[in-house]
C-alpha positions as CSV (number, residue, x, y, z in Angstrom):
1,M,0.0,0.0,0.0
2,K,2.8,2.4,0.9
3,R,4.6,1.5,-2.3
4,L,1.4,2.4,-4.3
5,L,1.1,5.7,-2.6
6,Y,4.7,6.5,-3.4
7,I,4.3,5.7,-7.1
8,L,1.2,7.9,-7.3
9,T,2.9,10.7,-5.5
10,L,5.9,10.4,-7.9
11,I,3.6,10.5,-11.0
12,L,1.8,13.6,-9.7
13,T,5.0,15.3,-9.0
14,V,6.5,14.6,-12.4
15,G,3.3,15.7,-14.0
16,Y,3.3,19.0,-12.1
17,L,6.9,19.6,-13.1
18,F,6.1,19.1,-16.7
19,S,3.1,21.3,-16.5
20,C,5.2,24.0,-15.0
21,E,7.7,23.5,-17.7
22,D,4.9,24.0,-20.3
23,E,3.7,27.2,-18.6
24,K,7.1,29.0,-18.7
25,Y,7.0,32.6,-20.0
26,L,7.4,33.1,-23.7
27,S,11.0,34.2,-24.0
28,S,11.4,35.2,-27.7
29,S,12.8,38.7,-28.3
30,D,10.3,39.1,-31.1
31,V,7.2,39.2,-28.9
32,K,5.1,42.2,-29.1
33,L,2.2,43.3,-27.0
34,R,-1.0,44.5,-28.6
35,F,-2.8,47.6,-27.4
36,S,-6.4,48.9,-27.7
37,T,-5.0,52.2,-29.0
38,D,-1.7,53.7,-29.9
39,T,-2.6,57.1,-28.2
40,V,-4.7,57.7,-25.1
41,M,-6.3,61.1,-25.8
42,F,-8.0,63.4,-23.4
43,D,-10.3,66.2,-24.5
44,T,-9.8,69.6,-23.1
45,V,-9.6,69.7,-19.3
46,F,-9.2,72.6,-17.0
47,T,-5.8,73.4,-15.6
48,T,-5.3,72.2,-12.0
49,L,-8.4,70.1,-12.1
50,G,-8.3,66.3,-12.5
51,S,-9.7,64.8,-15.7
52,T,-12.0,61.9,-16.1
53,T,-10.4,58.5,-16.3
54,E,-9.4,57.0,-19.7
55,H,-8.2,53.4,-20.1
56,L,-5.8,51.4,-22.2
57,K,-6.1,47.6,-22.7
58,I,-3.0,45.5,-23.1
59,Y,-3.3,42.1,-24.9
60,N,-1.2,39.0,-24.9
61,P,-1.9,37.5,-28.4
62,Y,0.1,34.3,-27.7
63,N,-0.7,30.9,-26.3
64,Q,2.0,31.2,-23.6
65,K,2.2,33.5,-20.6
66,L,4.1,36.8,-21.1
67,L,6.1,38.6,-18.4
68,I,6.3,42.4,-18.9
69,S,9.5,43.4,-17.2
70,S,8.5,47.0,-16.8
71,V,5.5,49.3,-17.3
72,R,6.2,52.9,-16.5
73,L,5.5,56.6,-17.3
74,A,8.4,58.0,-19.4
75,K,8.5,61.2,-17.2
76,G,8.0,59.3,-14.0
77,E,7.0,61.3,-11.0
78,M,7.4,64.5,-13.0
79,S,4.5,63.5,-15.3
80,N,1.1,65.2,-15.3
81,F,-0.4,61.8,-15.8
82,R,-1.3,59.1,-13.1
83,L,-1.6,55.4,-13.7
84,N,-3.5,52.5,-12.2
85,I,-1.8,49.4,-13.6
86,N,-3.9,46.2,-13.3
87,G,-5.3,47.5,-10.0
88,V,-2.1,49.0,-8.6
89,S,-2.0,52.8,-8.3
90,A,1.6,53.4,-9.3
91,N,3.5,55.1,-12.2
92,E,5.7,52.1,-12.5
93,V,5.1,48.3,-12.1
94,K,7.6,45.6,-12.7
95,D,7.1,41.9,-13.7
96,L,3.5,42.2,-14.8
97,E,2.2,38.8,-15.9
98,I,-0.4,38.3,-18.6
99,A,-1.9,34.9,-19.2
100,P,-2.2,33.4,-22.7
101,F,-4.7,35.2,-24.9
102,D,-5.6,37.4,-21.9
103,S,-5.5,41.1,-21.2
104,V,-5.0,43.7,-18.4
105,Y,-6.2,47.3,-18.0
106,I,-4.2,50.5,-17.4
107,F,-6.3,53.4,-16.2
108,V,-5.0,56.9,-16.8
109,E,-5.8,60.3,-15.3
110,V,-4.3,63.7,-15.9
111,T,-3.9,67.1,-14.2
112,V,-2.8,70.1,-16.4
113,D,-0.7,72.8,-14.7
114,P,-1.8,76.4,-15.4
115,N,0.6,78.3,-17.8
116,G,-0.9,81.8,-17.5
117,Q,-1.7,81.9,-21.2
118,N,-5.1,82.4,-22.9
119,L,-4.8,79.6,-25.4
120,P,-5.2,75.9,-24.8
121,L,-2.0,74.0,-24.1
122,V,-1.1,70.4,-24.7
123,V,0.7,68.1,-22.3
124,K,2.3,64.8,-23.4
125,D,3.9,61.7,-22.0
126,S,4.0,58.0,-22.9
127,I,3.8,54.7,-21.2
128,L,6.8,52.5,-21.8
129,F,6.7,48.7,-21.9
130,V,9.7,46.3,-21.8
131,T,9.0,42.7,-22.7
132,N,12.0,40.4,-23.3
133,S,14.2,43.4,-24.0
134,N,11.6,44.5,-26.6
135,H,10.6,48.2,-26.1
136,Q,7.1,49.5,-27.0
137,D,5.2,52.7,-26.0
138,V,1.7,54.2,-26.1
139,D,1.4,58.0,-26.3
140,L,-0.6,60.1,-23.7
141,V,-2.0,63.5,-24.9
142,A,-4.1,65.9,-23.0
143,W,-5.3,69.4,-24.0
144,G,-5.6,71.9,-21.2
145,Q,-7.3,75.3,-20.8
146,D,-6.4,78.0,-18.3
147,F,-9.4,79.8,-16.8
148,K,-10.6,82.5,-14.4
149,L,-12.0,81.1,-11.2
150,I,-15.2,82.5,-9.7
151,K,-15.6,80.8,-6.4
152,Q,-18.6,81.6,-4.1
153,K,-18.3,85.2,-5.2
154,K,-20.6,88.3,-4.8
155,L,-20.2,90.4,-8.0
156,Q,-20.5,94.2,-8.2
157,T,-20.8,95.8,-11.7
158,T,-18.3,94.0,-13.9
159,T,-17.6,92.6,-17.4
160,W,-16.6,89.1,-18.2
161,T,-14.4,89.1,-21.2
162,N,-13.7,86.3,-23.8
163,E,-9.9,86.1,-23.2
164,K,-10.2,83.1,-20.9
165,P,-13.1,80.9,-19.9
166,Y,-14.7,81.4,-16.5
167,L,-15.1,78.5,-14.1
168,V,-17.8,78.9,-11.4
169,Y,-17.4,77.0,-8.2
170,N,-20.4,77.0,-5.8
171,Y,-22.0,80.2,-7.1
172,A,-21.6,83.6,-8.7
173,F,-24.0,86.1,-7.3
174,V,-24.8,89.4,-9.0
175,D,-25.7,91.8,-6.2
176,S,-28.7,94.2,-6.3
177,N,-28.0,97.4,-8.4
178,A,-25.0,95.6,-10.0
179,T,-24.8,94.6,-13.7
180,L,-22.9,91.6,-15.1
181,T,-22.0,92.2,-18.8
182,I,-20.7,89.3,-20.8
183,E,-18.8,89.8,-24.0
184,P,-19.4,87.8,-27.2
185,G,-17.6,84.5,-27.4
186,T,-17.2,84.1,-23.6
187,K,-17.5,80.6,-22.2
188,I,-18.8,80.1,-18.7
189,F,-18.3,76.7,-17.1
190,F,-20.0,75.5,-13.9
191,H,-18.7,72.9,-11.4
192,K,-21.2,70.3,-10.1
193,D,-24.2,72.0,-8.3
194,A,-22.8,75.5,-9.1
195,G,-25.1,78.3,-10.4
196,L,-25.4,81.9,-11.4
197,Y,-27.8,83.9,-9.3
198,V,-28.9,87.4,-10.3
199,K,-30.5,90.0,-8.0
200,G,-29.2,92.9,-10.1
201,R,-29.0,92.6,-13.9
202,I,-27.2,90.4,-16.5
203,V,-26.5,91.4,-20.1
204,A,-25.1,88.5,-22.1
205,K,-25.0,89.6,-25.8
206,G,-23.2,87.2,-28.1
207,T,-23.2,87.1,-31.9
208,V,-24.2,84.4,-34.3
209,D,-20.6,83.6,-35.0
210,N,-19.4,84.1,-31.4
211,P,-22.1,82.9,-29.0
212,I,-21.9,83.0,-25.2
213,V,-21.9,79.5,-23.7
214,F,-23.0,78.4,-20.3
215,Q,-22.3,74.7,-19.5
216,G,-20.8,72.2,-17.1
217,D,-17.1,71.9,-16.6
218,R,-16.7,68.3,-17.8
219,L,-15.4,68.8,-21.3
220,E,-14.9,65.2,-22.4
221,D,-17.0,64.1,-25.3
222,V,-19.0,61.7,-23.2
223,Y,-20.4,64.6,-21.2
224,A,-21.4,66.7,-24.3
225,N,-25.1,66.3,-23.9
226,I,-25.6,65.0,-20.3
227,P,-28.0,67.0,-18.1
228,D,-27.7,68.0,-14.4
229,Q,-24.0,68.8,-14.5
230,W,-24.7,72.1,-12.7
231,S,-27.6,73.9,-11.1
232,Q,-29.1,76.9,-12.9
233,I,-29.2,80.6,-13.9
234,L,-31.7,82.3,-11.5
235,L,-33.1,85.7,-12.1
236,Y,-34.7,86.7,-8.8
237,S,-38.0,88.6,-8.7
238,G,-37.1,92.2,-8.9
239,S,-34.3,91.7,-11.3
240,K,-35.1,93.8,-14.4
241,N,-33.9,94.4,-17.9
242,N,-32.0,91.2,-18.3
243,E,-31.0,90.2,-21.8
244,F,-29.6,87.0,-23.4
245,S,-28.8,87.2,-27.1
246,N,-27.0,84.6,-29.1
247,V,-26.5,82.5,-26.0
248,E,-26.3,78.7,-25.4
249,I,-27.3,77.3,-22.0
250,K,-27.0,73.5,-21.7
251,N,-26.7,70.5,-19.4
252,A,-28.0,72.0,-16.1
253,N,-30.9,71.1,-13.8
254,I,-32.8,74.2,-14.8
255,G,-31.6,76.3,-17.7
256,L,-33.1,79.6,-16.8
257,Q,-35.4,80.3,-13.8
258,V,-37.1,83.7,-14.1
259,G,-38.7,84.9,-10.9
260,N,-39.2,83.2,-7.5
261,I,-42.0,83.0,-5.0
262,E,-40.2,84.4,-2.0
263,D,-39.3,87.8,-3.3
264,E,-41.7,90.6,-4.1
265,G,-42.1,92.0,-7.6
266,F,-41.3,90.4,-10.9
267,A,-38.3,89.7,-13.1
268,T,-38.0,90.7,-16.7
269,V,-35.8,89.2,-19.5
270,K,-35.4,89.3,-23.2
271,L,-34.2,86.2,-25.0
272,Y,-33.0,86.5,-28.6
273,N,-31.4,83.7,-30.6
274,T,-31.1,81.6,-27.4
275,K,-30.6,77.8,-27.2
276,I,-31.6,76.1,-23.9
277,Q,-31.0,72.3,-24.1
278,N,-30.6,69.1,-22.1
279,M,-31.9,70.1,-18.6
280,A,-32.7,67.5,-15.9
281,Y,-35.8,69.4,-14.9
282,A,-36.8,72.5,-17.0
283,G,-35.5,74.7,-19.8
284,I,-37.4,77.9,-18.7
285,F,-39.1,77.9,-15.3
286,A,-40.9,81.2,-14.9
287,M,-43.0,82.6,-12.1
288,K,-44.9,85.9,-12.1
289,S,-42.4,87.4,-14.6
290,E,-42.1,89.0,-18.0
291,I,-40.3,87.2,-20.9
292,E,-39.9,88.3,-24.5
293,A,-38.5,85.4,-26.5
294,Q,-37.6,85.4,-30.2
295,N,-35.8,82.6,-32.2
296,C,-35.4,80.4,-29.1
297,L,-34.7,76.7,-29.3
298,I,-35.7,74.9,-26.1
299,T,-35.3,71.1,-26.1
300,N,-34.8,67.9,-24.1
301,C,-35.8,68.5,-20.5
302,G,-36.7,65.9,-17.9
303,S,-40.0,67.6,-16.9
304,F,-40.9,70.8,-18.7
305,A,-39.2,72.6,-21.6
306,V,-41.2,75.7,-20.6
307,A,-43.2,76.2,-17.4
308,L,-45.0,79.5,-17.0
309,L,-46.5,79.7,-13.5
310,V,-48.3,82.2,-11.1
311,G,-49.3,84.5,-14.0
312,G,-47.0,87.0,-15.7
313,S,-46.6,88.3,-19.2
314,Y,-44.9,86.1,-21.9
315,E,-44.4,86.4,-25.6
316,F,-42.7,83.8,-27.8
317,I,-42.1,84.4,-31.5
318,H,-40.6,82.0,-34.0
319,S,-39.5,79.6,-31.3
320,T,-39.1,75.8,-31.3
321,I,-40.0,74.0,-28.1
322,A,-39.3,70.3,-28.6
323,N,-39.0,68.0,-25.7
324,Y,-37.3,64.8,-27.0
325,W,-36.1,63.8,-23.5
326,G,-34.5,60.3,-23.4
327,G,-31.4,58.3,-23.2
328,Y,-30.1,60.0,-20.0
329,S,-32.0,58.0,-17.3
330,S,-34.6,55.4,-16.8
331,K,-37.1,58.1,-15.9
332,V,-40.0,58.4,-18.3
333,R,-41.3,61.9,-18.9
334,S,-45.0,62.2,-18.2
335,T,-45.1,66.0,-18.1
336,P,-46.0,68.3,-21.1
337,S,-43.4,70.3,-23.0
338,V,-45.2,73.5,-22.2
339,L,-47.2,74.1,-18.9
340,I,-49.1,77.4,-18.4
341,Q,-51.0,78.0,-15.2
342,N,-51.8,81.1,-13.1
343,F,-51.1,79.5,-9.8
344,V,-48.7,77.1,-8.0
345,S,-49.3,74.8,-5.1
346,V,-46.4,74.5,-2.7
347,K,-47.7,72.5,0.2
348,K,-51.0,70.8,0.9
349,D,-51.6,72.8,4.1
350,Q,-50.8,76.1,2.6
351,P,-52.8,78.3,0.2
352,D,-51.8,78.4,-3.5
353,Y,-49.8,81.3,-4.9
354,V,-52.0,82.9,-7.5
355,G,-51.2,85.6,-10.1
356,D,-52.8,87.2,-13.2
357,L,-51.6,85.8,-16.5
358,S,-52.0,89.0,-18.5
359,K,-50.5,87.5,-21.6
360,A,-49.0,84.3,-22.9
361,T,-48.7,84.4,-26.7
362,F,-47.0,82.0,-29.1
363,S,-46.6,83.1,-32.7
364,N,-45.1,81.0,-35.5
365,C,-44.0,78.5,-32.9
366,I,-43.5,74.7,-32.7
367,I,-44.6,72.9,-29.5
368,T,-43.9,69.2,-29.7
369,G,-42.2,66.3,-28.0
370,N,-41.6,62.5,-28.0
371,V,-44.4,61.5,-25.7
372,F,-46.9,60.9,-28.5
373,D,-49.8,59.6,-26.4
374,Q,-50.2,62.8,-24.4
375,N,-50.7,66.5,-25.0
376,E,-47.5,68.5,-25.1
377,L,-49.4,71.6,-24.1
378,L,-51.2,71.9,-20.8
379,L,-53.2,74.9,-19.6
380,V,-54.4,75.0,-16.0
381,K,-56.2,78.0,-14.6
382,R,-57.8,79.3,-11.4
383,N,-60.9,81.4,-12.1
384,D,-60.0,84.0,-9.5
385,A,-57.1,85.4,-11.6
386,L,-56.6,86.4,-15.3
387,F,-55.7,83.7,-17.7
388,N,-55.1,85.3,-21.1
389,Y,-53.3,83.2,-23.8
390,K,-53.1,83.0,-27.6
391,F,-51.5,80.7,-30.1
392,D,-51.2,82.1,-33.6
393,R,-50.1,79.9,-36.5
394,C,-48.4,77.3,-34.4
395,I,-47.7,73.5,-34.7
396,L,-49.1,72.0,-31.5
397,Q,-48.7,68.3,-30.6
398,V,-52.1,67.8,-29.0
399,A,-54.8,65.2,-29.4
400,D,-57.6,65.6,-31.9
401,T,-60.0,66.1,-28.9
402,F,-57.9,69.2,-27.8
403,K,-60.2,72.1,-28.6
404,T,-58.7,74.8,-30.7
405,S,-61.8,76.3,-32.3
406,N,-62.0,79.4,-30.0
407,E,-60.4,82.1,-32.2
408,E,-59.8,84.3,-29.1
409,H,-57.1,81.8,-28.1
410,Y,-56.2,79.8,-31.3
411,L,-55.6,81.0,-34.9
412,N,-54.5,78.9,-37.8
413,I,-53.3,76.0,-35.7
414,M,-51.7,72.9,-37.1
415,K,-52.7,70.2,-34.6
416,G,-51.1,66.8,-33.9
417,I,-48.6,67.1,-36.8
418,N,-45.1,65.8,-36.7
419,P,-42.8,68.8,-37.5
420,K,-40.2,66.4,-38.9
421,F,-36.8,67.5,-37.6
422,V,-33.6,66.2,-39.2
423,D,-32.4,64.2,-36.2
424,P,-33.7,65.2,-32.8
425,Y,-32.6,62.0,-31.0
426,K,-29.0,61.1,-31.8
427,K,-27.5,64.3,-33.2
428,F,-29.9,66.7,-31.5
429,N,-30.5,68.4,-34.8
430,F,-33.7,70.4,-34.8
431,E,-33.4,71.8,-38.3
432,L,-36.4,71.1,-40.4
433,D,-36.4,68.1,-42.8
434,T,-37.1,68.8,-46.4
435,L,-40.6,67.3,-46.0
436,S,-41.5,69.2,-42.8
437,P,-45.0,70.7,-42.7
438,A,-43.5,73.7,-41.0
439,K,-41.7,74.8,-44.2
440,D,-43.1,78.1,-45.6
441,S,-46.2,77.7,-43.3
442,G,-45.6,80.7,-41.0
443,K,-47.5,83.9,-41.0
444,V,-45.6,86.5,-43.1
445,T,-46.6,89.4,-40.8
446,I,-45.1,87.6,-37.9
447,G,-42.0,86.6,-39.9
448,R,-41.3,90.3,-40.7
449,L,-41.0,91.0,-36.9
450,V,-38.1,88.6,-36.8
451,P,-36.7,88.5,-40.4
452,A,-33.5,86.4,-39.5
453,D,-33.6,83.0,-37.9
454,L,-31.6,81.6,-35.0
455,K,-28.5,81.1,-37.3
456,G,-28.9,84.5,-39.0
457,R,-30.6,83.2,-42.1
458,D,-33.2,85.3,-43.9
459,R,-36.6,83.7,-43.5
460,L,-38.3,85.9,-46.0
461,L,-36.5,84.7,-49.2
462,D,-39.1,82.0,-50.2
463,K,-42.8,81.5,-50.2
464,G,-43.1,82.2,-46.5
465,P,-41.3,82.0,-43.2
466,D,-40.9,78.5,-41.7
467,I,-42.6,77.9,-38.4
468,G,-40.1,77.7,-35.5
469,A,-36.7,79.1,-34.8
470,L,-34.8,77.6,-37.7
471,E,-35.4,78.4,-41.4
472,R,-34.8,75.7,-44.0
473,Q,-33.2,77.1,-47.1
474,E,-33.0,74.6,-50.0
475,K,-29.9,74.6,-52.1
476,S,-30.6,75.9,-55.6
477,A,-30.0,73.5,-58.4
478,K,-27.1,74.4,-60.6
């Protein structure tokens, strides 16, 4: 019996030794690792702030194990980049093993040092690999941008210029009797939960070629159209003569809140050629205020594209309000694109706030969305306050049962019609398709009030102005 056990032990030992011999590392000097990319590229990141994490995948394409003698950053501890190599946070790892036909990950982050210049800068490094005395490398490239930091700051009268972008941490507050003027081409970025709050006045006047942009501070492509990256722009009740012209506001919780319940009076703002897009809650959220809006594009919001509450005075001309919310969360939108009501309920045990809706007019406008089994326009009124509204030559996505026969409130309405945008879902392109029913369907007298569209194109060159903010101009045949 002991002899049998000895023989079995000997056989197992020999087999193990041979198996170990078979699993030796591939020793050829011709071996080459394969990589998921030859360059790890970072989009523009702000100086001194860490980037998002990019990754690199390293492959062993052989049927034997590989031993990478060294994986390291070329600039070592002087590098702007940081590595996590197969779960180890270090800028150099030795003797990294990869099983046959297997792979490992390297995760890369970067911080760009400020250089005091106005133009973007580039930082570079590389990851060096040594396998059986064979040297390979993968480039690391990051573009950085210097900025002016606004951190929890109360502003007196001042001008923000376009020399460098502005980065707002926590908040920027425009004090009473102060005016914030923003030059064309200025970019304002907001850190998570930051906002711009205005008790005084803001004048943001860009141009078609040099718009002013308000957005979150994550500049990687993956964040390009993600909502809720920052808080909002809030114009408190009592803030007067505000103006946004050729402005883009995107990727916040609320794009523009006009007025608030707590403060007395009302806020006023003029919006010309303004895009408000990709908001977690609302594009425009207004209470007891005055808004004059022309050539506005308001799209893709988790609840309302436009909510007009507690009365006020509102005029929208040649605007496209199109709520194609989706793809950002599992939340399904059940709210209309446009809500108009002359009250708001705050708590069950408290009375409603009620205000006179002296005017809410929409002319040559599109109101639509992607919840096709509901009305994208909701009107709710209290009879103890004024509720004056009118839609003139508009495309309204509402059911056939939605009554539009009262000419005091509705004129020349195109009801329940798909406006046919070019690509509102993937490319967020709200230009009109060549077969759009909005083409040439606007009222000419209204078009003459705003003869150029959101992009500066003449809307009076063909049979009639297109309904909405964007004029389609067909290319002439040669």
